[in-house]
C-alpha positions in Angstrom: 13.5 77.8 -111.3 15.2 75.6 -108.2 13.4 73.2 -105.7 13.7 74.8 -102.4 16.4 72.1 -101.4 18.4 73.6 -104.0 18.1 77.3 -102.9 18.9 76.2 -99.2 22.1 74.2 -100.6 23.1 77.4 -102.3 22.4 79.8 -100.0 24.5 78.0 -97.4 27.3 77.8 -99.7 27.3 81.4 -100.2 27.0 82.7 -96.2 29.8 82.7 -93.6 30.6 79.7 -92.1 28.8 80.6 -88.8 27.1 78.4 -86.6 24.3 81.1 -85.7 23.8 81.9 -89.4 23.6 78.1 -90.5 20.8 77.6 -87.7 18.9 80.3 -88.8 19.1 79.4 -92.3 17.8 76.0 -90.9 14.8 77.6 -89.5 14.2 79.8 -92.6 14.3 76.6 -95.0 11.4 75.5 -92.2 9.5 78.8 -92.5 9.5 78.2 -96.4 8.6 74.8 -96.4 5.5 75.4 -94.6 6.4 74.1 -90.7 4.1 76.0 -88.8 4.3 79.6 -90.8 2.3 81.5 -93.5 4.2 83.3 -96.3 2.6 85.7 -98.4 4.1 88.7 -100.9 2.7 92.0 -100.0 2.7 93.2 -103.8 4.9 96.2 -102.6 8.4 94.4 -102.2 8.0 93.2 -99.1 6.9 89.3 -97.7 4.4 89.3 -94.8 5.3 86.3 -92.4 3.3 84.9 -89.7 2.7 82.1 -87.5 -0.1 79.8 -89.0 -1.4 79.1 -85.8 -1.8 82.5 -84.2 -4.7 84.7 -85.3 -3.6 88.1 -86.2 -4.9 91.3 -84.3 -6.3 94.3 -86.5 -2.9 95.7 -86.7 -1.2 92.6 -87.8 1.3 92.7 -84.6 1.7 88.7 -84.9 3.2 89.1 -88.2 6.6 90.0 -89.3 7.1 92.3 -92.7 10.4 91.0 -94.7 12.1 92.7 -97.5 15.4 92.3 -99.1 17.2 94.2 -96.5 15.3 94.5 -93.4 12.8 92.7 -91.1 10.6 93.7 -88.6 11.2 91.1 -86.0 13.4 91.4 -82.6 16.4 89.3 -83.6 17.1 91.3 -86.9 19.1 94.1 -85.5 21.2 92.0 -83.6 21.8 89.0 -86.1 24.8 89.1 -88.0 24.7 91.0 -91.1 20.8 91.6 -90.1 20.5 87.8 -91.3 17.5 86.8 -89.2 15.4 83.3 -90.1 12.9 85.4 -91.6 15.3 87.3 -94.4 16.9 84.0 -94.8 13.5 82.2 -95.6 13.0 85.3 -98.2 16.4 84.7 -99.7 14.9 81.0 -100.0 12.0 81.9 -101.7 13.9 84.4 -104.3 16.0 81.9 -105.1 13.4 79.5 -105.8 11.6 81.7 -108.1 14.4 83.5 -109.6 
């Protein structure tokens, strides 16, 4: 078991030294530490990340579904290696618990 800070440091050490990825990693850390987001495990292999202050619609259109290799956010397809802030947040969470 690691702290969020230890998990962040580990992931930062293994990522490419790319300014955009590191900026998204910082934002992912904020997601994990509760900075305006809620993160829930869906029990089927994905996390649901939603803004804590935004009411969800019935179809959950305000939430992103994140797995080890994908995310439904609009940044995922264009982020280098698919490393959007949501996937990086999940990487931190999994490093904390594993």
